[in-house]
C-alpha positions in Angstrom: 118.0 99.8 56.5 116.4 96.7 55.3 117.8 93.9 57.7 117.3 96.7 61.0 113.7 96.6 59.6 113.6 92.8 59.6 115.3 92.6 63.0 112.6 95.3 64.1 109.7 93.1 63.3 111.1 89.8 64.3 111.5 91.5 68.0 107.9 93.2 67.9 106.7 89.8 67.2 108.2 88.3 69.5 107.1 91.8 72.2 103.2 90.5 70.7 103.8 87.2 70.7 102.9 86.6 67.7 104.2 84.1 64.7 105.1 85.6 62.0 105.7 83.3 59.0 107.0 85.6 56.6 108.5 88.9 58.0 109.0 91.0 54.3 105.1 91.4 54.4 105.5 92.6 58.0 108.4 95.1 57.3 106.0 96.1 54.1 103.0 96.9 55.7 104.1 98.1 59.0 107.7 98.4 60.2 108.8 100.4 57.0 105.8 102.8 57.7 106.8 103.0 61.2 110.5 103.8 60.4 109.3 106.8 58.0 107.2 108.4 60.9 110.3 108.7 62.7 109.6 105.2 65.0 113.0 103.7 66.1 113.0 99.9 66.4 114.0 100.3 70.6 110.5 102.5 70.5 108.2 100.1 68.9 109.4 97.2 71.1 108.5 99.5 73.8 104.6 100.4 71.9 104.8 96.8 71.2 105.2 95.8 75.3 102.4 98.5 75.9 100.1 96.6 73.0 100.6 92.8 74.8 99.8 94.2 78.5 96.5 95.9 76.7 96.1 92.5 75.1 96.0 94.2 71.5 98.7 91.3 70.1 98.5 91.8 66.5 100.3 94.1 64.4 97.5 95.9 63.0 96.2 97.0 67.0 99.5 98.1 67.4 99.3 100.1 64.2 95.9 101.8 65.7 98.3 102.7 68.5 101.4 104.0 66.8 98.5 106.3 64.1 96.9 107.6 67.2 100.8 108.4 69.2 101.9 110.1 65.8 98.4 111.7 65.6 99.4 113.0 69.6 103.1 113.9 67.8 104.3 110.8 70.0 107.3 109.7 68.8 110.8 109.7 70.8 111.1 107.1 73.3 111.2 109.9 75.6 107.7 111.2 74.8 106.4 107.3 74.3 107.3 106.1 77.7 105.7 109.6 78.8 102.5 108.5 77.4 103.1 105.2 79.0 103.5 106.4 81.9 100.6 108.9 82.3 98.0 106.1 81.3 99.3 104.0 84.0 98.8 106.2 86.3 95.2 107.1 85.3 94.3 103.3 84.9 95.7 103.3 88.6 92.9 105.8 89.3 90.7 103.9 87.9 91.0 100.9 89.5 91.1 102.9 92.8 88.0 104.1 91.8 86.4 101.1 90.8 87.2 100.0 94.2 85.8 102.3 96.1 82.5 102.1 94.3 82.3 98.3 94.7 83.9 97.1 90.7 86.6 94.6 91.2 88.1 94.5 87.7 91.1 95.8 85.2 89.9 99.8 83.2 88.5 99.5 80.4 88.4 101.7 77.1 85.3 103.3 78.2 86.7 104.0 81.9 89.2 105.8 80.2 86.5 108.0 78.2 84.3 108.5 81.3 86.9 109.7 82.6 88.0 112.2 80.9 84.7 112.8 80.2 84.4 114.1 83.7 87.9 115.8 83.7 87.1 117.8 81.1 83.7 119.1 83.0 86.9 120.5 85.8 86.3 117.5 88.5 89.2 116.3 90.3 90.1 113.4 91.5 89.0 113.7 95.0 85.0 114.7 93.5 85.1 111.7 91.2 86.1 109.3 94.3 83.0 111.4 96.1 81.0 110.4 93.1 82.3 106.7 93.4 81.5 106.1 97.5 77.6 107.0 96.7 77.7 104.9 93.7 78.7 102.0 95.7 76.2 99.1 95.9 74.3 100.3 93.1 73.1 98.1 89.8 75.9 100.2 87.3 78.0 102.3 89.2 79.8 103.9 86.8 76.3 105.4 85.4 75.1 106.1 88.9 78.5 108.2 88.9 77.9 109.9 85.6 74.6 111.0 86.4 76.0 112.4 89.8 78.4 114.5 88.2 76.5 115.9 85.7 74.7 116.9 88.0 77.1 118.3 90.1 78.4 120.1 87.1 75.0 121.3 86.2 74.8 122.6 90.0 78.1 124.0 89.9 79.3 122.0 92.8 82.8 120.9 91.7 84.6 121.2 95.3 84.5 118.7 98.6 83.9 122.1 100.2 80.6 123.0 98.4 79.4 119.5 98.1 79.4 120.1 102.1 78.3 123.3 101.8 75.1 121.6 99.8 74.7 119.0 102.0 74.1 121.1 104.7 71.6 122.9 102.9 69.7 120.3 102.6 69.4 119.3 106.0 73.0 117.5 105.8 71.7 114.8 102.7 71.8 114.9 99.3 68.8 114.0 97.8 69.0 110.8 95.9 66.2 111.7 93.7 68.4 114.3 92.3 70.7 111.5 90.7 
Protein backbone atom coordinates (compact mmCIF):
# COMPACT_ATOMS: atom_id res chain seq x y z
CA UNK A 1 0.00 0.00 0.00
CA UNK A 2 2.84 2.38 0.91
CA UNK A 3 4.66 1.56 -2.36
CA UNK A 4 1.47 2.18 -4.36
CA UNK A 5 1.02 5.58 -2.68
CA UNK A 6 4.67 6.50 -3.32
CA UNK A 7 4.41 5.52 -6.98
CA UNK A 8 1.18 7.51 -7.30
CA UNK A 9 2.81 10.54 -5.65
CA UNK A 10 5.70 10.38 -8.13
CA UNK A 11 3.31 10.05 -11.09
CA UNK A 12 1.23 12.96 -9.82
CA UNK A 13 4.35 15.11 -9.31
CA UNK A 14 5.39 14.39 -12.92
CA UNK A 15 1.90 15.25 -14.19
CA UNK A 16 1.92 18.50 -12.21
CA UNK A 17 5.52 19.15 -13.33
CA UNK A 18 6.59 19.54 -9.71
CA UNK A 19 9.92 18.47 -8.26
CA UNK A 20 9.61 16.67 -4.93
CA UNK A 21 12.88 15.98 -3.08
CA UNK A 22 11.30 13.87 -0.33
CA UNK A 23 8.14 11.96 -1.28
CA UNK A 24 7.02 10.82 2.21
CA UNK A 25 5.45 14.14 3.28
CA UNK A 26 3.48 14.25 0.01
CA UNK A 27 2.25 10.70 0.55
CA UNK A 28 1.32 11.42 4.17
CA UNK A 29 -0.32 14.80 3.54
CA UNK A 30 -2.13 14.19 0.26
CA UNK A 31 -1.99 10.83 -1.49
CA UNK A 32 -2.94 8.66 1.47
CA UNK A 33 -5.89 10.96 2.18
CA UNK A 34 -7.00 10.84 -1.46
CA UNK A 35 -6.77 7.05 -1.47
CA UNK A 36 -8.89 6.98 1.70
CA UNK A 37 -11.56 8.98 -0.17
CA UNK A 38 -11.68 6.22 -2.79
CA UNK A 39 -9.62 7.79 -5.55
CA UNK A 40 -7.46 5.40 -7.56
CA UNK A 41 -3.92 6.17 -8.73
CA UNK A 42 -5.20 6.37 -12.32
CA UNK A 43 -7.94 8.83 -11.36
CA UNK A 44 -5.45 10.96 -9.43
CA UNK A 45 -3.17 11.10 -12.48
CA UNK A 46 -6.13 12.32 -14.57
CA UNK A 47 -6.91 14.99 -11.97
CA UNK A 48 -3.23 16.02 -11.90
CA UNK A 49 -3.19 16.36 -15.69
CA UNK A 50 -6.28 18.57 -15.54
CA UNK A 51 -4.70 20.66 -12.79
CA UNK A 52 -1.63 21.17 -14.98
CA UNK A 53 -3.80 22.41 -17.87
CA UNK A 54 -5.57 24.81 -15.49
CA UNK A 55 -2.19 26.08 -14.22
CA UNK A 56 -2.75 24.57 -10.79
CA UNK A 57 0.70 23.07 -10.46
CA UNK A 58 1.03 22.16 -6.81
CA UNK A 59 -0.19 19.40 -4.54
CA UNK A 60 -2.05 22.00 -2.45
CA UNK A 61 -3.95 23.29 -5.49
CA UNK A 62 -4.68 19.73 -6.61
CA UNK A 63 -5.95 19.02 -3.10
CA UNK A 64 -8.48 21.86 -3.51
CA UNK A 65 -9.71 20.30 -6.75
CA UNK A 66 -9.91 16.84 -5.18
CA UNK A 67 -11.92 18.24 -2.25
CA UNK A 68 -14.31 19.99 -4.66
CA UNK A 69 -14.76 16.83 -6.69
CA UNK A 70 -15.31 14.80 -3.52
CA UNK A 71 -17.95 17.24 -2.24
CA UNK A 72 -19.79 16.75 -5.52
CA UNK A 73 -19.57 12.96 -5.29
CA UNK A 74 -17.14 12.73 -8.21
CA UNK A 75 -14.67 10.03 -7.24
CA UNK A 76 -14.32 7.18 -9.73
CA UNK A 77 -12.42 7.48 -13.01
CA UNK A 78 -15.57 7.56 -15.13
CA UNK A 79 -17.28 10.35 -13.17
CA UNK A 80 -14.08 12.43 -13.02
CA UNK A 81 -13.58 11.99 -16.76
CA UNK A 82 -17.22 12.98 -17.43
CA UNK A 83 -16.91 16.05 -15.19
CA UNK A 84 -13.76 17.20 -16.98
CA UNK A 85 -15.38 16.63 -20.38
CA UNK A 86 -18.35 18.77 -19.31
CA UNK A 87 -15.95 21.44 -18.05
CA UNK A 88 -14.15 21.43 -21.43
CA UNK A 89 -17.48 21.92 -23.24
CA UNK A 90 -18.31 24.81 -20.92
CA UNK A 91 -14.92 26.40 -21.57
CA UNK A 92 -15.41 26.00 -25.35
CA UNK A 93 -18.73 27.82 -25.11
CA UNK A 94 -17.19 30.55 -22.96
CA UNK A 95 -14.39 30.98 -25.51
CA UNK A 96 -17.02 31.33 -28.26
CA UNK A 97 -19.00 33.81 -26.16
CA UNK A 98 -15.89 35.86 -25.42
CA UNK A 99 -15.00 35.88 -29.12
CA UNK A 100 -18.47 37.16 -30.02
CA UNK A 101 -18.10 40.08 -27.64
CA UNK A 102 -14.57 40.82 -28.86
CA UNK A 103 -12.41 39.31 -26.13
CA UNK A 104 -9.54 37.01 -27.03
CA UNK A 105 -8.41 35.16 -23.90
CA UNK A 106 -8.81 31.88 -22.11
CA UNK A 107 -11.87 31.34 -19.89
CA UNK A 108 -11.33 32.24 -16.25
CA UNK A 109 -13.07 31.10 -13.06
CA UNK A 110 -14.92 34.44 -13.13
CA UNK A 111 -16.26 33.64 -16.62
CA UNK A 112 -17.39 30.20 -15.43
CA UNK A 113 -19.09 31.77 -12.42
CA UNK A 114 -20.90 34.32 -14.61
CA UNK A 115 -22.06 31.58 -16.98
CA UNK A 116 -23.36 29.52 -14.06
CA UNK A 117 -25.32 32.53 -12.78
CA UNK A 118 -26.78 33.25 -16.22
CA UNK A 119 -27.74 29.60 -16.62
CA UNK A 120 -29.38 29.71 -13.16
CA UNK A 121 -31.45 32.61 -14.51
CA UNK A 122 -32.70 30.12 -17.16
CA UNK A 123 -30.87 31.61 -20.13
CA UNK A 124 -29.95 29.34 -23.03
CA UNK A 125 -26.64 29.50 -24.85
CA UNK A 126 -28.41 31.27 -27.73
CA UNK A 127 -29.63 34.08 -25.49
CA UNK A 128 -26.22 34.42 -23.87
CA UNK A 129 -24.68 34.76 -27.34
CA UNK A 130 -27.30 37.40 -28.22
CA UNK A 131 -26.18 39.36 -25.17
CA UNK A 132 -22.56 38.88 -26.25
CA UNK A 133 -23.37 40.40 -29.65
CA UNK A 134 -24.80 43.48 -27.93
CA UNK A 135 -21.73 43.70 -25.68
CA UNK A 136 -19.27 43.65 -28.58
CA UNK A 137 -17.17 46.81 -28.59
CA UNK A 138 -18.13 47.87 -25.07
CA UNK A 139 -15.44 48.78 -22.51
CA UNK A 140 -16.37 45.90 -20.19
CA UNK A 141 -18.23 43.42 -22.39
CA UNK A 142 -18.85 40.74 -19.75
CA UNK A 143 -20.18 43.29 -17.26
CA UNK A 144 -22.34 44.73 -20.05
CA UNK A 145 -23.65 41.23 -20.82
CA UNK A 146 -24.53 40.82 -17.16
CA UNK A 147 -26.60 44.00 -17.33
CA UNK A 148 -28.32 42.95 -20.56
CA UNK A 149 -29.19 39.51 -19.21
CA UNK A 150 -30.36 40.94 -15.90
CA UNK A 151 -32.64 43.33 -17.79
CA UNK A 152 -34.02 40.49 -19.90
CA UNK A 153 -34.55 38.38 -16.80
CA UNK A 154 -36.54 41.16 -15.14
CA UNK A 155 -38.66 41.57 -18.29
CA UNK A 156 -39.18 37.81 -18.66
CA UNK A 157 -37.35 37.71 -21.99
CA UNK A 158 -35.82 34.24 -22.20
CA UNK A 159 -36.04 33.24 -25.86
CA UNK A 160 -34.90 34.73 -29.16
CA UNK A 161 -38.57 34.81 -30.19
CA UNK A 162 -39.56 36.92 -27.17
CA UNK A 163 -36.54 39.12 -27.86
CA UNK A 164 -37.75 39.64 -31.43
CA UNK A 165 -41.23 40.51 -30.12
CA UNK A 166 -39.69 43.02 -27.70
CA UNK A 167 -37.69 44.60 -30.53
CA UNK A 168 -40.84 45.04 -32.62
CA UNK A 169 -42.71 46.70 -29.76
CA UNK A 170 -39.86 49.18 -29.44
CA UNK A 171 -39.96 50.16 -33.14
CA UNK A 172 -37.29 47.67 -34.12
CA UNK A 173 -34.64 48.82 -31.70
CA UNK A 174 -33.72 47.71 -28.22
CA UNK A 175 -33.50 50.62 -25.83
CA UNK A 176 -29.79 50.93 -24.98
CA UNK A 177 -30.61 53.02 -21.90
CA UNK A 178 -32.13 49.92 -20.34
CA UNK A 179 -28.69 48.33 -20.21
